[in-house]
N, C-alpha and C positions, 0 to 999 in steps of 0.2 A: 310653685309655678310649673303647671304640666306643660309638656313638650309642645302639645297642640295649641297652647294658650299663650306662649311667649312669643310675641311678634316685636322685632326691634328695628323693622324697616318698612316704610310704606311710601308709595308714590301716588300722587292724586293731581288732578287738575284744579286749580284754585281760581276762581273768577269773582272778582269784586263787582259791586253793583255800579252802574252808570250814575253820573249826577243828574238832577232834575234840571229841566230847561227854565230859564228866566221867564217872567212873564211880560207880555206886552199888554199894558192896561193903563187906562186914563180914569182920573177921578170924575165921577159923574153923580151930582146931586141935585136936588130940585132947583136950587139957586146957583148952582154953579155948573151951567151947561158945557163950559169948556175949560175943565180943570186940568191940571198938569198930570204928567205921568206918574203913576204909583204902582207899577208892576213889581212884585216881589221876587226874591232870588229862589233859584231851585235848591232843593235839599241835596246833601252829600249823599252819594252812594255807599252802600253797606261795605264796612270792612271784613276781611277774613282775618281773625285775631287767635293767636296761640295763648293759652293760659296755663301755668304751671299747676300741677294738683298732685301733692305728695301721697294721695291715696292710690294713684295710679302707678303700676310697675310695668306696664307693657303698652304697646300701641294696638292691641287687639281690636279695640273698639273702632279703629280707623282703617282696619284691613280691607274691608269692602266698600269703602267711600271713596270711589274713584273720581267723583265730581263734587266740589264744594262750591255752591253758588250764592252769593249775597244778594239782597234785593236792591233795586234801582231806587234813587231818591225821587221824591214827589216834585212836579213842576211848582213853581211860584204862584202866587194869586194876587189879585187887586188888593189896594190897600196897604200894599208894602209887606204882605204876608209870605213868609218864607216856607217853602215846601218842606215836608217831613223828611228827614233823613231815612236813607235805606236801613233796614234792619241789619245789624252786624251778625256775622256767624262766628261763634266763639268755639274753638276746639280745645278741650281740655287734654293736656298730655303729661306725661311722667316727667319729673325732674331730670335733667341730663339729656333732654331731647334737643337735638341740632337740626335746624332748617337749612336745607341747601337748594340752590337752583338745579333744577333736574338737567338742564341743558349744558351748563358750564361746569356744574360740580362745586361752584362757589359757596362757601359757608356764608350764610346770612346772620345768623345769631343763635343762641344757645339759651334754653331755659333752665335756670338753675335754683329758682326760688318759688315757694308755694305762694300762689296768688299772683305771680308775675305775668303781666300781659304785654304782649309786643304784637303790633300790626305786622301780619305776614304778607297780604295783599292790599294795599290801600284802595278805597273806593274812589270813584271820580268826583271832582269838585262840581258843586251845583253852579249852573249858569247865572249871571247877574241879570237882574230884571232891568226894563227900560228907564227906570227911575234913576239909575246910575249913569245914564248916557245923555241926560239932558245938558244942554249949554246955552250960552247967551244966544247964540245963533241958530240952534236947533232945540227948541223948547218942547217939542212933541215928537221925540223919536219913536218911530214905529218899528223898532227892532229890539231884541234882548239876545243874550248870549245863550247858546244852547249848553246842555250840561256836558262835562267831560266823560269820555267813555271810561268803562271799567277796565280792569286789567285781566287777561287771561294767560296763567302760566303754569307750568308743571313743576311741582314741588316734591322734594324728597325730605322725609323725616327720618332721622336715625336716632336711636336711643342709645346713651352711653350710661351704663348703670353707675349710680352714686353709691360708693361704698368706702369704708375706712380701709379695708384690707382686701386685696385681690389675690387669689391663690393662682400661681403660675407653675406649671410643670407639664411633663409629657403625660400621654395617656396612661392610666394605671398607677399614677404616682401616689394615690390615696387621698387626693383632694376632697372628693365627694364623701369618703368615709370620715375624713377629719370633721368637715362641715356638719355632717349628721351626729357626730359624737359630741360637739361642743355647742350646738344650737338646736333650735326646734325645726329646722329644715329637714326635709326627707327626700334627698336627691336620689335618683336611681343609681344603684351600685351593682357593678358585675366585674368579673375578671376577664374583660375583653376591651379592645381599644374603642375609644369615643363612647364609652357609656354615658357621659354627659354630652348631651347634644344642644342644650341650651344653658345659659347662665343661671345660677341659683344663689339666691339671697338668704342669709341667715343672721339673726340678731344673737351675738355671743354675750352671755351674761359674765359680768366680772365681779370684783370684790366691791362690797358696800353698795350694791344695786346698780352698780355702772354697767355700761354695755358698749359694744361696738358692732358695726355692721361688716360681715365678711361675704364676699363674692366668690363662687366657685366658677371659674371660667373654663369653658371646654378645652381639653388638652392641646398643647402645642406641639408640633413635630418639626423637624428640621426642614426648613424650606417653606415654613407657614407664611412667611412674609412675601413669598412668591406665589401663593395660592395653593399650596400642597395641602392635603388632608382636609381640615375644615377651613384652611386658608386664613385670610385676615378678618373674616366676618366677625369673629368675637374679640380680636386684639383690640378693637376700639374701646371695648368696656373696661380694659385696663388703664386707659388714660385718666379716667376719673377716680381711681383709687388713690388714697394717701400713701399707702405702703404696699410694697409687693412682697408677698411670702412665697418664696420659691421652695418647692416641695420635691425632693428627689428620694426614691426609695433607697434603704440600705443595700439591697441586692443589686444596685445598679453597677455596670461594669466599671464606671469612673464617675464619682461624684462631681469632681472638678470639670471633667469634660461636658458632662451633662449641663452644669451650671453655665459654662461658657457658651454652649449652643443656645441654651434659653436666652441668655443675655444678647447673643448676636441676632437672634430673631426680633427681639424687642427693639434693638437699635436699628435694624433695617426698616422696620415699621414706623418708628418715630423715635429718633435719637433722644428727645426729651424725656422718655421713659427711663433712662438710666440715671436721671437726676433725682428720681424718687428713692426714698428710704427702702432698704431691702433687709429681709431677714430669710435665713435658710433654714428648713426644717428637714431633718433626714428621717423619713417615715419607715414604718415597718421594722422599728428597732427592738421589738420584742424578740426578735430572732438573734440578737447580739448579746453577748455577756460584756462585762466591764472591760476586759483586756482587748476585746475585739473593737469596742468603741474607741479606746485609746489609740489602738493601732490605726483605725479610720480616720482619726481626727488629723493624721498626717497629710491626707489628701484633700481635706476641706479648705476651700479657699479662704485666705486670710483676711480679705477685705470686707467680710460680711458677718455679723453675729449669727451664730447657728446653735441648734438645739436637736438632740436626738429625741424622737418621739414614737410612741405607738398610740394610734387612735383605738385599737381594739382592746388594749390593756390600760388605756388611760395614762400610759407612762409619760411623764414630763409635760402633759398638757397645760398645767397651772403654769409651769415655768415658761412654755411657749406664749400663753396669755399675758404673763408679765412683760415678756420682750416686747410683744405687740403693743401693750398699753403705754410702756415707756417710749416706744418709737413714734406712737401717735401724738404724745404730749410733750415731746421734747423739741 
């Protein structure tokens, strides 16, 4: 996913169609000069609908769609004929898309399955024709119900990437290098902060033609939950990952301290993230010998499975994949 093509936030005005008016009509035939009321009902206004599409990975196709408008329903006709419903507007979105009310920030729903359809903004109901209003005392009502107005509202769509494993770490921890080493993904890699400016997805091959999906999330810094650095813009993508793979480079001043800072930022953003399974990968281990690794193990947190790896030399990458696979299926 190129930087310019990854869009995970859009805001637009959603306007559903108004319902059609009910008909005021009386049956008139050659031998029935004073037939009763037979006005049909108005058609329903068009809905605005979201549909999950597993082939979409971004909201790019909705970036410039500032107004989404559905058609109004048609009015009823004589002979108790119901007017046609307004045409629905269906917006296809990636799995993991969350719909929110732009004014209140309230979450409406989330699209998680391919083909799942949810009405975002319902169309107005059609009005009842005069056939519904006849009574014993008023057998020729000259009125019908107007159609219900459509709804106009501002909507926010946010995308949370669906992946089995989310990479969590400070900038330059080696997340992008790992993803490019064990999958076909080609994220930008460089020795400077925030090389990764958008999330990247990669399918990682495992034994016996199995696979899992890994997401490289832009680097977290201390204070990210308060908006520092790239802020919380990408933290929401971690919410959809089954496992969190923490990456800390072997040359970090303190592995345990960096791990605790990362945990703290996740907890401040959403405490439920701490309930996810965690694995720790100590990257850039090609610069270490066996004695130094053994010495560094003393400062590795005791409450998380860990492995020393090197994406460049492929050191322990199979062991890392074994740990991930076991965590996904345990």
